[in-house]
C-alpha positions in Angstrom: -86.1 -105.5 -46.0 -86.5 -109.3 -48.3 -87.3 -109.3 -51.5 -90.7 -111.1 -50.4 -92.4 -108.3 -48.8 -90.4 -105.1 -50.9 -93.1 -103.7 -52.7 -92.0 -103.9 -56.6 -92.9 -102.1 -59.3 -95.5 -104.0 -62.0 -94.1 -106.4 -64.3 -94.7 -105.2 -68.1 -94.4 -105.7 -71.8 -91.1 -104.7 -73.6 -93.4 -101.8 -75.0 -94.6 -100.8 -72.4 -91.3 -100.4 -70.4 -90.0 -98.5 -73.6 -92.4 -96.5 -73.1 -92.0 -95.6 -69.5 -88.1 -95.1 -70.2 -89.0 -92.5 -73.0 -91.3 -90.5 -70.6 -88.7 -90.6 -67.4 -85.8 -89.8 -70.3 -88.0 -86.7 -71.5 -87.6 -85.5 -68.0 -83.9 -86.6 -67.6 -83.4 -84.5 -70.8 -85.3 -81.4 -69.1 -83.0 -81.7 -66.4 -80.0 -81.8 -68.1 -80.8 -78.7 -69.5 -81.9 -77.3 -66.3 -78.5 -78.0 -64.9 -76.9 -76.5 -67.9 -78.6 -73.2 -67.5 -77.4 -73.4 -64.1 -73.7 -73.6 -64.7 -74.1 -70.7 -67.4 -75.4 -68.9 -64.5 -72.6 -69.7 -62.1 -70.7 -68.6 -64.9 -71.8 -65.3 -64.6 -71.5 -65.0 -60.8 -69.5 -62.4 -59.2 -65.9 -62.8 -58.2 -64.7 -61.9 -54.5 -61.4 -61.0 -54.2 -59.2 -62.5 -51.8 -56.8 -60.0 -50.3 -55.5 -62.0 -47.5 -52.4 -64.1 -48.2 -52.3 -67.7 -47.1 -50.1 -70.0 -46.4 -50.0 -73.9 -46.7 -47.7 -76.9 -46.1 -47.4 -79.1 -48.9 -45.1 -81.7 -49.8 -42.6 -79.4 -50.7 -42.4 -77.0 -48.2 -44.5 -73.8 -47.7 -46.9 -72.8 -50.3 -49.3 -69.9 -50.9 -52.9 -70.2 -52.2 -51.1 -69.1 -55.6 -48.9 -71.8 -55.3 -52.0 -74.6 -55.4 -52.7 -73.2 -58.7 -49.8 -75.1 -60.1 -49.6 -72.0 -62.4 -52.7 -73.1 -63.9 -55.7 -70.2 -64.1 -58.1 -72.5 -62.1 -58.3 -74.0 -58.7 -60.4 -75.9 -57.1 -59.8 -76.8 -53.1 -61.7 -79.5 -51.5 -61.3 -79.4 -47.4 -61.2 -82.8 -46.3 -61.5 -83.7 -42.7 -58.5 -85.5 -41.7 -57.2 -84.6 -38.3 -56.7 -85.3 -34.8 -60.7 -85.2 -33.7 -61.8 -86.7 -36.6 -63.3 -90.6 -36.7 -60.7 -92.5 -38.1 -57.6 -90.9 -37.2 -54.9 -91.6 -37.6 -55.4 -94.6 -39.7 -58.2 -92.9 -41.6 -59.8 -89.4 -42.7 -63.2 -88.8 -42.3 -65.5 -91.4 -44.1 -67.2 -89.5 -46.3 -64.3 -87.5 -47.3 -63.0 -90.7 -48.0 -65.8 -92.1 -50.5 -65.3 -88.5 -52.3 -61.7 -88.9 -52.9 -62.2 -92.6 -54.0 -64.6 -90.8 -56.8 -62.0 -88.2 -57.8 -61.5 -88.9 -61.6 -57.7 -88.6 -63.4 -56.6 -85.4 -62.7 -54.9 -85.2 -66.1 -58.7 -84.0 -68.0 -59.0 -81.1 -65.1 -55.5 -80.0 -65.8 -55.9 -80.0 -69.4 -58.8 -77.3 -69.2 -56.3 -74.9 -67.0 -57.8 -76.4 -63.9 -56.0 -77.6 -60.7 -57.7 -79.7 -58.2 -56.4 -79.9 -54.5 -57.1 -81.5 -50.9 -56.4 -79.6 -47.9 -56.8 -80.8 -44.1 -55.0 -79.7 -40.6 -53.3 -82.9 -40.5 -49.2 -82.5 -41.5 -48.0 -83.5 -44.1 -46.0 -86.8 -43.0 -49.4 -88.0 -42.0 -51.3 -86.7 -45.2 -48.5 -88.6 -47.3 -49.1 -92.0 -45.6 -52.9 -91.6 -45.9 -52.5 -91.0 -49.7 -50.1 -93.8 -50.1 -52.3 -96.2 -48.0 -55.5 -95.0 -50.1 -53.7 -94.8 -53.8 -54.7 -91.0 -53.7 -52.9 -88.9 -56.3 -54.5 -85.5 -55.7 -52.7 -82.7 -54.1 -52.8 -82.5 -50.7 -52.0 -79.6 -48.3 -51.7 -78.9 -44.4 -54.1 -75.8 -43.8 -51.6 -73.6 -41.2 -53.7 -70.5 -40.9 -57.5 -69.5 -41.1 -58.2 -70.6 -44.7 -61.0 -72.8 -43.4 -62.6 -70.6 -41.4 -62.6 -67.9 -43.9 -64.1 -70.0 -46.6 -66.7 -71.8 -45.0 -64.8 -75.1 -44.2 -64.0 -75.0 -40.8 -66.8 -77.6 -39.2 -68.2 -79.2 -42.3 -66.3 -80.4 -46.0 -66.9 -77.9 -48.7 -65.3 -77.3 -52.3 -64.1 -74.0 -53.1 -63.4 -72.6 -56.7 -61.0 -70.1 -57.5 -59.7 -67.9 -60.3 -56.4 -66.0 -60.8 -55.3 -63.0 -62.8 -51.5 -62.8 -63.1 -51.2 -63.0 -59.3 -54.3 -61.9 -58.1 -56.9 -64.3 -56.8 -60.6 -64.6 -56.9 -63.2 -66.5 -54.9 -65.9 -67.6 -57.9 -68.2 -70.7 -56.0 -68.8 -72.8 -53.4 -70.3 -76.1 -53.0 -71.1 -77.8 -49.6 -73.4 -80.6 -47.9 -75.2 -82.6 -50.4 -73.5 -80.4 -53.2 -70.8 -82.6 -52.6 -72.3 -85.7 -53.7 -72.1 -84.9 -57.1 -68.5 -84.0 -57.1 -65.2 -86.1 -58.7 -65.9 -86.6 -62.0 -64.2 -83.9 -64.6 -67.8 -82.7 -65.3 -68.8 -81.8 -62.0 -65.9 -80.1 -61.1 -65.9 -78.4 -64.4 -69.3 -77.0 -64.4 -68.4 -75.5 -60.9 -65.7 -73.0 -62.2 -65.5 -69.4 -63.8 -64.7 -71.1 -66.9 -67.0 -74.1 -67.4 -66.2 -76.8 -69.6 -64.8 -74.0 -72.1 -66.3 -76.0 -74.8 -68.2 -73.9 -77.8 -72.3 -74.9 -77.1 -71.9 -73.4 -73.3 -73.5 -70.1 -72.7 -70.4 -68.1 -71.3 -70.1 -64.6 -71.4 -68.4 -62.7 -74.5 -64.2 -63.6 -74.5 -64.2 -66.9 -72.4 -61.7 -69.8 -73.6 -63.8 -72.0 -75.5 -63.1 -74.7 -78.2 -64.9 -77.5 -79.7 -66.4 -80.4 -77.6 -65.0 -83.7 -77.8 -61.9 -82.8 -79.7 -59.9 -81.6 -76.8 -60.0 -85.0 -75.0 -57.1 -87.2 -74.9 -56.0 -90.2 -73.3 -54.9 -89.4 -69.8 -50.8 -90.1 -70.7 -50.5 -88.5 -73.5 -51.9 -84.6 -72.7 -49.2 -82.3 -73.9 -49.1 -78.6 -73.0 -50.4 -76.5 -76.0 -50.3 -79.3 -78.3 -53.4 -79.0 -80.8 -55.9 -81.9 -81.1 -55.0 -84.7 -82.9 -56.2 -84.6 -87.0 -57.2 -88.5 -86.3 -58.9 -87.6 -83.3 -61.0 -84.4 -85.0 -61.4 -86.6 -87.8 -63.3 -89.2 -85.5 -65.5 -86.7 -83.5 -66.6 -84.6 -87.1 -67.8 -87.7 -88.7 -69.6 -89.1 -85.4 -71.3 -85.7 -84.7 -74.8 -86.6 -86.3 -75.0 -89.0 -83.3 -73.3 -87.2 -80.3 -76.3 -84.8 -79.9 -74.7 -81.4 -80.1 
């Protein structure tokens, strides 16, 4: 459609534009509050025990579902379609799954919240490693070798499953697919689908959930250290800015 035939909004003054923007902003803030409320409800979802033992192929050999956690408490697994029969094979994964993979943020921030993100497909590991190198993707990516995709609703379509572990026991906590996957990629969208959420003390979470002050845990992705306390200098910056951070 050319710009000459496109039906365009009316042209207004600065004051009229600001009024329209404030009206829409109020609705957007309400949407944010509703999204937070949904995340709070998600954190109260029942957990489903995973009793079956699943086996994957990984870059270091055989791996169980528990291994995919990489020692962290939470795991998010996205089922990507990269295998014979998928459009683009063997050079590319599904275009939609690839678009999603391009949006995945630096994994260090998720890891800092005790959460691991992994991808899983049925392609052999050599093909996965070749694809990751070509597309410059950094997430751990495993080969499904059994009924994991069937059992978790991702055998015919993409989807994102969230898990949590208590010692060696694994539980499924949530599942997102279809258009729900469109929003995935940022550290916030991933954490909001997990059982523990963002783990910040403004969240409405069940008693005893791990929580810290917002913003203070943030760091440059190459400077996170396991069990390190927040940097005092950064804490001072955050404390001085809280009046503008709309807590």
